[in-house]
C-alpha atoms as an extended CHARMM CRD file, in Angstrom:
* protein
*
       200  EXT
         1         1  MET       CA             -0.0430000000        0.0160000000        0.0550000000  PROA      1               0.0000000000
         2         2  GLN       CA              2.8580000000        2.4450000000        0.8720000000  PROA      2               0.0000000000
         3         3  GLU       CA              4.5320000000        1.6650000000       -2.4390000000  PROA      3               0.0000000000
         4         4  ASP       CA              1.2900000000        2.2950000000       -4.3260000000  PROA      4               0.0000000000
         5         5  ALA       CA              0.7510000000        5.4790000000       -2.4580000000  PROA      5               0.0000000000
         6         6  GLY       CA              4.2900000000        6.7580000000       -3.3140000000  PROA      6               0.0000000000
         7         7  GLU       CA              4.4030000000        5.6110000000       -6.9650000000  PROA      7               0.0000000000
         8         8  ALA       CA              2.7490000000        8.7030000000       -8.2270000000  PROA      8               0.0000000000
         9         9  ALA       CA              4.7830000000       10.9940000000       -5.9140000000  PROA      9               0.0000000000
        10        10  ARG       CA              8.0440000000        9.4550000000       -6.8330000000  PROA      10              0.0000000000
        11        11  GLU       CA              8.4800000000       11.3590000000      -10.1680000000  PROA      11              0.0000000000
        12        12  ARG       CA              7.5040000000       14.7010000000       -8.5960000000  PROA      12              0.0000000000
        13        13  ALA       CA              9.7940000000       14.3160000000       -5.5950000000  PROA      13              0.0000000000
        14        14  ALA       CA             12.7260000000       13.4530000000       -7.7580000000  PROA      14              0.0000000000
        15        15  ARG       CA             12.5510000000       16.7060000000       -9.6310000000  PROA      15              0.0000000000
        16        16  GLY       CA             15.6140000000       18.1080000000       -7.7550000000  PROA      16              0.0000000000
        17        17  LEU       CA             17.4610000000       14.8680000000       -8.1980000000  PROA      17              0.0000000000
        18        18  ASP       CA             17.3050000000       14.7280000000      -12.0270000000  PROA      18              0.0000000000
        19        19  ARG       CA             20.1440000000       16.9480000000      -12.4130000000  PROA      19              0.0000000000
        20        20  LEU       CA             22.4570000000       14.5760000000      -10.7700000000  PROA      20              0.0000000000
        21        21  ASP       CA             23.7770000000       11.3530000000      -12.3100000000  PROA      21              0.0000000000
        22        22  ARG       CA             21.6740000000        8.9290000000      -10.2570000000  PROA      22              0.0000000000
        23        23  PRO       CA             23.5560000000        5.8870000000       -9.1870000000  PROA      23              0.0000000000
        24        24  GLY       CA             22.1660000000        2.5940000000       -8.2460000000  PROA      24              0.0000000000
        25        25  ARG       CA             19.6240000000        2.4960000000       -5.3640000000  PROA      25              0.0000000000
        26        26  GLY       CA             21.0910000000        2.8020000000       -1.9220000000  PROA      26              0.0000000000
        27        27  LEU       CA             18.0000000000        1.1550000000       -0.2280000000  PROA      27              0.0000000000
        28        28  SER       CA             16.6520000000       -2.2350000000       -0.7820000000  PROA      28              0.0000000000
        29        29  PRO       CA             12.8850000000       -2.5300000000       -1.1960000000  PROA      29              0.0000000000
        30        30  TRP       CA             12.3730000000       -3.7090000000        2.4620000000  PROA      30              0.0000000000
        31        31  ALA       CA             14.7870000000       -1.0650000000        3.7920000000  PROA      31              0.0000000000
        32        32  ARG       CA             12.7810000000        1.5900000000        1.7370000000  PROA      32              0.0000000000
        33        33  ARG       CA              9.5240000000        0.4560000000        3.4510000000  PROA      33              0.0000000000
        34        34  VAL       CA             11.2120000000        0.8260000000        6.8110000000  PROA      34              0.0000000000
        35        35  ALA       CA             12.5050000000        4.3240000000        5.8840000000  PROA      35              0.0000000000
        36        36  TRP       CA              8.9510000000        5.2390000000        4.6050000000  PROA      36              0.0000000000
        37        37  SER       CA              7.3120000000        4.1100000000        7.8020000000  PROA      37              0.0000000000
        38        38  ALA       CA              9.6980000000        6.0320000000        9.8580000000  PROA      38              0.0000000000
        39        39  ALA       CA              9.3580000000        9.0950000000        7.8130000000  PROA      39              0.0000000000
        40        40  GLU       CA              5.5250000000        8.9660000000        7.9500000000  PROA      40              0.0000000000
        41        41  ALA       CA              5.7570000000        8.9770000000       11.7670000000  PROA      41              0.0000000000
        42        42  MET       CA              8.3390000000       11.7210000000       11.9910000000  PROA      42              0.0000000000
        43        43  LEU       CA              6.4500000000       14.0180000000        9.7560000000  PROA      43              0.0000000000
        44        44  CYS       CA              2.9200000000       13.4550000000       10.9070000000  PROA      44              0.0000000000
        45        45  ASP       CA              0.9410000000       16.2500000000       12.5000000000  PROA      45              0.0000000000
        46        46  GLU       CA             -2.3420000000       16.7410000000       14.3970000000  PROA      46              0.0000000000
        47        47  ASP       CA             -5.4390000000       17.6830000000       12.5660000000  PROA      47              0.0000000000
        48        48  GLU       CA             -8.2380000000       20.0200000000       13.7580000000  PROA      48              0.0000000000
        49        49  ARG       CA             -9.6870000000       17.3480000000       16.0840000000  PROA      49              0.0000000000
        50        50  GLY       CA             -6.2730000000       16.6430000000       17.6460000000  PROA      50              0.0000000000
        51        51  GLU       CA             -5.9160000000       13.3380000000       15.9200000000  PROA      51              0.0000000000
        52        52  LEU       CA             -2.5650000000       12.3140000000       14.1970000000  PROA      52              0.0000000000
        53        53  ALA       CA             -2.5950000000       12.8180000000       10.4310000000  PROA      53              0.0000000000
        54        54  PRO       CA              0.0650000000       11.3680000000        8.2570000000  PROA      54              0.0000000000
        55        55  PRO       CA              1.9470000000       13.5840000000        5.7490000000  PROA      55              0.0000000000
        56        56  GLY       CA              1.3590000000       13.5200000000        2.0620000000  PROA      56              0.0000000000
        57        57  ALA       CA              2.8150000000       10.8690000000        0.0130000000  PROA      57              0.0000000000
        58        58  GLU       CA              4.9830000000       13.4050000000       -1.8310000000  PROA      58              0.0000000000
        59        59  VAL       CA              6.5880000000       14.5950000000        1.4020000000  PROA      59              0.0000000000
        60        60  CYS       CA              7.5280000000       11.0320000000        2.4820000000  PROA      60              0.0000000000
        61        61  GLU       CA              8.7400000000       10.1040000000       -0.9950000000  PROA      61              0.0000000000
        62        62  ARG       CA             10.9600000000       13.2850000000       -1.1680000000  PROA      62              0.0000000000
        63        63  ALA       CA             12.5250000000       12.3400000000        2.2730000000  PROA      63              0.0000000000
        64        64  VAL       CA             13.1360000000        8.6980000000        1.3260000000  PROA      64              0.0000000000
        65        65  ALA       CA             14.4050000000        9.5350000000       -2.1620000000  PROA      65              0.0000000000
        66        66  ALA       CA             17.0470000000       11.8390000000       -0.6800000000  PROA      66              0.0000000000
        67        67  LEU       CA             18.2250000000        9.0380000000        1.6740000000  PROA      67              0.0000000000
        68        68  ASP       CA             18.0900000000        6.6160000000       -1.1480000000  PROA      68              0.0000000000
        69        69  LEU       CA             20.2000000000        8.8170000000       -3.4050000000  PROA      69              0.0000000000
        70        70  SER       CA             22.8650000000        9.6780000000       -0.7630000000  PROA      70              0.0000000000
        71        71  LEU       CA             23.2990000000        6.0430000000        0.0900000000  PROA      71              0.0000000000
        72        72  GLY       CA             23.4860000000        5.0860000000       -3.5810000000  PROA      72              0.0000000000
        73        73  GLN       CA             26.5110000000        7.4680000000       -3.7840000000  PROA      73              0.0000000000
        74        74  ALA       CA             28.0700000000        5.8300000000       -0.7500000000  PROA      74              0.0000000000
        75        75  SER       CA             30.4020000000        2.9190000000       -0.4570000000  PROA      75              0.0000000000
        76        76  PRO       CA             29.1830000000       -0.6400000000       -0.2480000000  PROA      76              0.0000000000
        77        77  GLU       CA             30.2520000000       -0.9020000000        3.3000000000  PROA      77              0.0000000000
        78        78  THR       CA             28.1160000000        2.1560000000        4.1950000000  PROA      78              0.0000000000
        79        79  ARG       CA             25.1150000000        0.6830000000        2.4630000000  PROA      79              0.0000000000
        80        80  ARG       CA             25.4370000000       -2.6890000000        4.3070000000  PROA      80              0.0000000000
        81        81  GLY       CA             25.8540000000       -0.7040000000        7.5900000000  PROA      81              0.0000000000
        82        82  PHE       CA             22.6940000000        1.3140000000        6.9500000000  PROA      82              0.0000000000
        83        83  ALA       CA             20.8600000000       -1.9740000000        6.0130000000  PROA      83              0.0000000000
        84        84  LEU       CA             21.7840000000       -3.1480000000        9.5550000000  PROA      84              0.0000000000
        85        85  LEU       CA             20.4700000000       -0.0170000000       11.1280000000  PROA      85              0.0000000000
        86        86  ALA       CA             17.1550000000       -0.3750000000        9.1890000000  PROA      86              0.0000000000
        87        87  ALA       CA             16.8820000000       -3.9950000000       10.5180000000  PROA      87              0.0000000000
        88        88  CYS       CA             17.4160000000       -2.7460000000       14.0420000000  PROA      88              0.0000000000
        89        89  LEU       CA             14.9010000000        0.0820000000       13.5340000000  PROA      89              0.0000000000
        90        90  GLU       CA             12.3280000000       -2.3900000000       12.3370000000  PROA      90              0.0000000000
        91        91  LEU       CA             12.7610000000       -5.1540000000       14.9500000000  PROA      91              0.0000000000
        92        92  LEU       CA             13.3630000000       -3.2550000000       18.2260000000  PROA      92              0.0000000000
        93        93  PRO       CA              9.6860000000       -2.2740000000       19.1130000000  PROA      93              0.0000000000
        94        94  PRO       CA              9.3080000000       -5.3090000000       21.4230000000  PROA      94              0.0000000000
        95        95  PHE       CA             12.3650000000       -4.2150000000       23.4640000000  PROA      95              0.0000000000
        96        96  VAL       CA             11.6940000000       -0.5400000000       23.5870000000  PROA      96              0.0000000000
        97        97  ILE       CA              7.9360000000       -0.1200000000       24.0640000000  PROA      97              0.0000000000
        98        98  GLY       CA              6.7550000000       -3.7460000000       24.5940000000  PROA      98              0.0000000000
        99        99  ALA       CA              4.8630000000       -3.9540000000       21.3550000000  PROA      99              0.0000000000
       100       100  PHE       CA              5.2310000000       -7.3450000000       19.6470000000  PROA      100             0.0000000000
       101       101  SER       CA              5.2500000000       -6.1520000000       16.0920000000  PROA      101             0.0000000000
       102       102  ARG       CA              7.6480000000       -4.8160000000       13.4620000000  PROA      102             0.0000000000
       103       103  MET       CA              7.9750000000       -1.1400000000       13.3450000000  PROA      103             0.0000000000
       104       104  SER       CA              6.4610000000       -0.7140000000        9.7840000000  PROA      104             0.0000000000
       105       105  ARG       CA              3.3380000000       -2.6170000000       10.8790000000  PROA      105             0.0000000000
       106       106  LEU       CA              2.5950000000       -0.4790000000       13.9540000000  PROA      106             0.0000000000
       107       107  PRO       CA             -0.2290000000        1.9920000000       13.8140000000  PROA      107             0.0000000000
       108       108  LEU       CA              0.8580000000        5.6820000000       13.2650000000  PROA      108             0.0000000000
       109       109  GLY       CA              0.3570000000        6.5750000000       17.0140000000  PROA      109             0.0000000000
       110       110  ARG       CA              2.3760000000        3.5720000000       18.2560000000  PROA      110             0.0000000000
       111       111  ARG       CA              5.0380000000        4.1180000000       15.6520000000  PROA      111             0.0000000000
       112       112  LEU       CA              5.3880000000        7.7570000000       16.8150000000  PROA      112             0.0000000000
       113       113  ALA       CA              5.5900000000        6.5600000000       20.5050000000  PROA      113             0.0000000000
       114       114  TYR       CA              8.3320000000        4.0550000000       19.5210000000  PROA      114             0.0000000000
       115       115  LEU       CA             10.4230000000        6.7850000000       17.7540000000  PROA      115             0.0000000000
       116       116  GLU       CA             10.0250000000        9.0830000000       20.7360000000  PROA      116             0.0000000000
       117       117  ALA       CA             11.1330000000        6.4430000000       23.1010000000  PROA      117             0.0000000000
       118       118  LEU       CA             14.2370000000        5.9290000000       20.9810000000  PROA      118             0.0000000000
       119       119  GLU       CA             14.9260000000        9.6410000000       20.9440000000  PROA      119             0.0000000000
       120       120  SER       CA             14.6270000000       10.0420000000       24.6620000000  PROA      120             0.0000000000
       121       121  SER       CA             16.3600000000        6.6870000000       25.5630000000  PROA      121             0.0000000000
       122       122  ARG       CA             19.1800000000        6.7970000000       28.0750000000  PROA      122             0.0000000000
       123       123  SER       CA             21.1130000000        4.6270000000       25.7290000000  PROA      123             0.0000000000
       124       124  GLY       CA             23.1050000000        6.8230000000       23.2170000000  PROA      124             0.0000000000
       125       125  LEU       CA             23.0680000000        3.9170000000       20.6940000000  PROA      125             0.0000000000
       126       126  LEU       CA             19.2900000000        3.8390000000       20.6160000000  PROA      126             0.0000000000
       127       127  ALA       CA             19.0820000000        7.6840000000       20.1780000000  PROA      127             0.0000000000
       128       128  MET       CA             21.6400000000        7.5510000000       17.4000000000  PROA      128             0.0000000000
       129       129  LEU       CA             19.7010000000        4.9210000000       15.7330000000  PROA      129             0.0000000000
       130       130  LEU       CA             16.9210000000        7.4760000000       15.3050000000  PROA      130             0.0000000000
       131       131  VAL       CA             19.1350000000       10.1800000000       14.2810000000  PROA      131             0.0000000000
       132       132  ALA       CA             20.6470000000        8.1200000000       11.5850000000  PROA      132             0.0000000000
       133       133  PHE       CA             17.2560000000        8.2120000000        9.8490000000  PROA      133             0.0000000000
       134       134  LYS       CA             15.8260000000       11.5480000000       11.0980000000  PROA      134             0.0000000000
       135       135  VAL       CA             18.4680000000       13.8460000000        9.9170000000  PROA      135             0.0000000000
       136       136  PRO       CA             19.0160000000       12.6280000000        6.3500000000  PROA      136             0.0000000000
       137       137  MET       CA             15.2610000000       12.3590000000        5.7410000000  PROA      137             0.0000000000
       138       138  CYS       CA             13.7510000000       15.4210000000        7.6090000000  PROA      138             0.0000000000
       139       139  ILE       CA             16.0230000000       18.0200000000        6.0550000000  PROA      139             0.0000000000
       140       140  PRO       CA             15.0360000000       17.2530000000        2.4420000000  PROA      140             0.0000000000
       141       141  ALA       CA             11.3630000000       16.8780000000        3.5720000000  PROA      141             0.0000000000
       142       142  PHE       CA             11.3830000000       20.5460000000        4.5560000000  PROA      142             0.0000000000
       143       143  GLU       CA             13.1210000000       21.8960000000        1.5160000000  PROA      143             0.0000000000
       144       144  GLU       CA              9.9970000000       22.3740000000       -0.7370000000  PROA      144             0.0000000000
       145       145  GLY       CA              6.3430000000       23.1940000000       -0.7940000000  PROA      145             0.0000000000
       146       146  ALA       CA              4.1290000000       23.8730000000        2.3380000000  PROA      146             0.0000000000
       147       147  GLU       CA              6.7690000000       22.2760000000        4.5960000000  PROA      147             0.0000000000
       148       148  LEU       CA              9.3300000000       24.8850000000        3.5430000000  PROA      148             0.0000000000
       149       149  ALA       CA              6.7400000000       27.5940000000        4.0910000000  PROA      149             0.0000000000
       150       150  LEU       CA              6.4460000000       26.3120000000        7.7380000000  PROA      150             0.0000000000
       151       151  THR       CA             10.0450000000       27.4070000000        8.3160000000  PROA      151             0.0000000000
       152       152  GLY       CA              9.3400000000       31.0350000000        7.3660000000  PROA      152             0.0000000000
       153       153  LEU       CA             10.9120000000       30.9620000000        3.8700000000  PROA      153             0.0000000000
       154       154  ASP       CA              8.7710000000       32.5880000000        1.1860000000  PROA      154             0.0000000000
       155       155  ARG       CA              9.9400000000       30.5300000000       -1.8000000000  PROA      155             0.0000000000
       156       156  GLU       CA              9.0190000000       27.2770000000       -3.5200000000  PROA      156             0.0000000000
       157       157  SER       CA             12.1910000000       25.4550000000       -2.7490000000  PROA      157             0.0000000000
       158       158  THR       CA             15.6040000000       26.2140000000       -1.1740000000  PROA      158             0.0000000000
       159       159  ALA       CA             17.0590000000       26.4530000000       -4.6980000000  PROA      159             0.0000000000
       160       160  ALA       CA             14.5980000000       29.0400000000       -5.8240000000  PROA      160             0.0000000000
       161       161  ARG       CA             15.3930000000       32.8290000000       -5.7930000000  PROA      161             0.0000000000
       162       162  ARG       CA             14.0130000000       34.7970000000       -3.0240000000  PROA      162             0.0000000000
       163       163  ARG       CA             11.0280000000       37.0920000000       -3.7990000000  PROA      163             0.0000000000
       164       164  LEU       CA             11.7890000000       40.5300000000       -2.3110000000  PROA      164             0.0000000000
       165       165  PRO       CA              8.8020000000       42.7730000000       -1.5460000000  PROA      165             0.0000000000
       166       166  ALA       CA              8.5520000000       46.0770000000       -3.2820000000  PROA      166             0.0000000000
       167       167  LEU       CA              9.5620000000       48.9400000000       -1.1050000000  PROA      167             0.0000000000
       168       168  ARG       CA              7.0190000000       51.6200000000       -0.6990000000  PROA      168             0.0000000000
       169       169  PRO       CA              8.0900000000       55.3550000000       -0.3660000000  PROA      169             0.0000000000
       170       170  ALA       CA              7.5830000000       56.9120000000        3.0170000000  PROA      170             0.0000000000
       171       171  ALA       CA              4.8460000000       59.4780000000        3.5150000000  PROA      171             0.0000000000
       172       172  GLY       CA              5.8270000000       62.8960000000        1.8510000000  PROA      172             0.0000000000
       173       173  ALA       CA              8.8400000000       61.3240000000        0.2110000000  PROA      173             0.0000000000
       174       174  PRO       CA              9.1830000000       61.6280000000       -3.5670000000  PROA      174             0.0000000000
       175       175  ALA       CA              8.6520000000       58.5930000000       -5.7030000000  PROA      175             0.0000000000
       176       176  ALA       CA             11.6410000000       56.8960000000       -7.2640000000  PROA      176             0.0000000000
       177       177  GLY       CA             12.7940000000       58.7690000000      -10.3170000000  PROA      177             0.0000000000
       178       178  ALA       CA             10.7390000000       61.8980000000       -9.4490000000  PROA      178             0.0000000000
       179       179  PRO       CA             12.7170000000       65.2710000000       -9.1460000000  PROA      179             0.0000000000
       180       180  ALA       CA             13.1790000000       66.5860000000       -5.6740000000  PROA      180             0.0000000000
       181       181  ALA       CA             10.9270000000       69.3790000000       -4.6020000000  PROA      181             0.0000000000
       182       182  PRO       CA             12.6340000000       72.7730000000       -4.4420000000  PROA      182             0.0000000000
       183       183  ARG       CA             13.3900000000       74.2760000000       -0.9490000000  PROA      183             0.0000000000
       184       184  ALA       CA             11.2420000000       77.0910000000        0.2460000000  PROA      184             0.0000000000
       185       185  ASP       CA             14.3590000000       79.3920000000        0.6310000000  PROA      185             0.0000000000
       186       186  ALA       CA             16.0400000000       78.4170000000       -2.6360000000  PROA      186             0.0000000000
       187       187  GLY       CA             15.2780000000       81.7730000000       -4.3420000000  PROA      187             0.0000000000
       188       188  GLU       CA             16.2480000000       84.0380000000       -1.5080000000  PROA      188             0.0000000000
       189       189  PRO       CA             19.7410000000       85.6430000000       -1.3950000000  PROA      189             0.0000000000
       190       190  PRO       CA             22.0300000000       84.5500000000        1.3250000000  PROA      190             0.0000000000
       191       191  ARG       CA             21.8450000000       86.6400000000        4.5240000000  PROA      191             0.0000000000
       192       192  ALA       CA             24.9270000000       88.4770000000        5.7530000000  PROA      192             0.0000000000
       193       193  ALA       CA             26.0870000000       87.4290000000        9.1360000000  PROA      193             0.0000000000
       194       194  PRO       CA             25.6540000000       90.2050000000       11.8610000000  PROA      194             0.0000000000
       195       195  ALA       CA             28.7330000000       92.2410000000       12.6540000000  PROA      195             0.0000000000
       196       196  ALA       CA             30.4160000000       91.6220000000       16.0560000000  PROA      196             0.0000000000
       197       197  ARG       CA             29.7190000000       94.2510000000       18.6750000000  PROA      197             0.0000000000
       198       198  GLY       CA             32.6770000000       95.7610000000       20.3860000000  PROA      198             0.0000000000
       199       199  ASP       CA             32.9720000000       96.2490000000       24.0670000000  PROA      199             0.0000000000
       200       200  ALA       CA             32.0080000000       99.7290000000       25.2950000000  PROA      200             0.0000000000
């Protein structure tokens, strides 16, 4: 279901990647499902009723595609190491939150609770396991569209030129290109300075 939902978004999300020579995939199909499930939980938000709402398929695909591309350019050892991290992220819910299920099969709320438990864990290894997925996926997820607008930037993507607002002249100031108004005393001759008075 996740692959079907992201199939239509894959081409749109890869717009910024087309200019690069795309290497082979860095994520296997099952590791891609794990990354997608993690991205969906990391990027979810609350709706008007206070219930969790998953992000759009294009947002998840943009995040996973960026991770896939970066790993595709990495060494085979790095790809194998990340595959091990994906397996750990998928199989650790029984030991972290007591949920006897794989991470990708958990409901969205339980998946989010699992990732939050990893992030706040006293074990630095568990926290770094989450960071290994969170950083390379969340940064590209917020580089386009409505997600970028949430950061306060007024452009379509981080690669687009910034749109500067037109400056309005202050009240009473001449418009740009208009000649300056003549001064009121421009036509009067200069006044002589008063003579100094001597002491009596």
